C-alpha positions as CSV (number, residue, x, y, z in Angstrom):
1,M,-89.9,-97.4,-49.8
2,N,-93.1,-95.4,-48.8
3,V,-92.6,-91.8,-47.5
4,D,-93.4,-92.6,-43.9
5,R,-91.0,-95.4,-43.7
6,F,-88.2,-93.1,-45.2
7,D,-89.1,-90.3,-42.8
8,E,-88.8,-92.8,-39.9
9,L,-85.5,-94.0,-40.9
10,K,-84.2,-90.4,-41.6
11,A,-85.4,-89.3,-37.9
12,E,-83.6,-92.5,-36.6
13,I,-80.2,-92.0,-38.2
14,L,-80.1,-88.3,-37.5
15,D,-81.0,-89.1,-33.8
16,K,-77.9,-91.3,-33.8
17,C,-75.9,-88.7,-35.2
18,C,-76.8,-86.3,-32.3
19,K,-76.2,-88.7,-29.7
20,I,-72.7,-89.6,-31.1
21,L,-71.7,-85.9,-31.5
22,D,-72.9,-85.3,-28.0
23,Q,-71.1,-88.5,-26.4
24,K,-67.8,-87.7,-28.3
25,K,-67.9,-83.9,-27.4
26,S,-65.4,-84.0,-24.5
27,E,-63.2,-86.4,-26.4
28,Y,-62.7,-84.1,-29.4
29,T,-63.3,-80.7,-27.9
30,Q,-60.7,-78.5,-26.2
31,G,-62.2,-75.9,-24.0
32,N,-65.4,-74.5,-25.9
33,D,-64.1,-74.9,-29.4
34,R,-65.9,-77.9,-31.3
35,L,-63.8,-77.5,-34.2
36,D,-60.5,-77.7,-32.1
37,I,-59.5,-81.1,-33.3
38,F,-59.6,-79.9,-37.0
39,A,-57.7,-76.8,-36.3
40,K,-55.0,-78.8,-34.6
41,A,-54.8,-81.5,-37.4
42,S,-54.6,-78.7,-40.0
43,N,-51.7,-77.4,-38.2
44,L,-49.9,-80.7,-38.0
45,N,-50.5,-81.2,-41.7
46,N,-50.3,-77.5,-42.9
47,C,-53.4,-77.5,-44.5
48,S,-57.0,-75.7,-43.9
49,I,-59.3,-77.2,-41.5
50,Q,-61.6,-78.4,-44.3
51,Q,-58.8,-80.2,-45.8
52,A,-58.0,-81.8,-42.4
53,L,-61.6,-82.7,-42.0
54,F,-61.6,-84.3,-45.6
55,G,-58.7,-86.3,-44.7
56,M,-60.4,-87.9,-41.8
57,V,-63.6,-88.5,-43.6
58,T,-61.9,-89.9,-46.6
59,K,-60.9,-93.1,-44.3
60,Q,-64.6,-93.6,-43.5
61,I,-65.7,-93.1,-47.2
62,V,-63.0,-95.8,-48.4
63,S,-64.3,-98.2,-45.6
64,L,-67.8,-97.6,-46.7
65,A,-66.9,-98.2,-50.4
66,N,-65.3,-101.5,-49.4
67,Y,-68.4,-102.6,-47.7
68,I,-70.3,-101.8,-50.7
69,N,-68.0,-103.1,-53.2
70,E,-67.3,-106.4,-51.6
71,D,-71.1,-107.0,-51.1
72,K,-70.4,-107.3,-47.4
73,D,-73.5,-107.6,-45.0
74,L,-74.6,-104.3,-44.0
75,D,-74.1,-104.7,-40.2
76,Q,-73.6,-102.3,-37.5
77,N,-70.2,-101.3,-38.6
78,Y,-71.6,-99.9,-41.9
79,E,-74.1,-98.1,-39.9
80,D,-71.4,-96.6,-37.7
81,K,-69.5,-95.5,-40.8
82,L,-72.6,-93.8,-42.1
83,V,-73.2,-91.9,-39.0
84,D,-69.6,-90.8,-38.8
85,I,-69.5,-89.5,-42.4
86,I,-73.0,-87.5,-41.8
87,N,-71.4,-86.0,-38.6
88,Y,-68.2,-85.0,-40.5
89,M,-70.6,-83.2,-42.8
90,I,-72.2,-81.5,-39.9
91,F,-68.7,-80.3,-38.9
92,L,-67.9,-79.1,-42.4
93,Y,-71.2,-77.3,-42.5
94,A,-70.3,-75.4,-39.2
95,M,-66.8,-74.7,-40.5
96,N,-68.1,-73.0,-43.4
97,K,-70.7,-71.2,-41.5
98,D,-68.2,-70.1,-38.8
99,E,-65.5,-69.1,-41.6
100,F,-68.4,-67.1,-43.4
101,T,-69.6,-65.5,-40.1
102,N,-65.9,-64.6,-39.1
103,A,-65.3,-63.1,-42.4
104,N,-68.1,-60.6,-42.4
């Protein structure tokens, strides 16, 4: 794959990620806290918010592994899983930045 095609695909997937994050904002956000759902999950499961996120993203990773291991056609569901995983990593990045910022 040449560099231009790769950059085009990178922009395409990141654009999809941003759109999904914006679309689901109201579904997963209480008040003004974008990490609220993870805080609630961590309270329910008696774990850190990072551990709660890891539990949620694990489902997506296992599902993606099934696609890969079973040589399924890489359809829209596959792409949706990739977008979800990338978005979870964005949330993890935000959590760690927020935790670092709040600690200082």
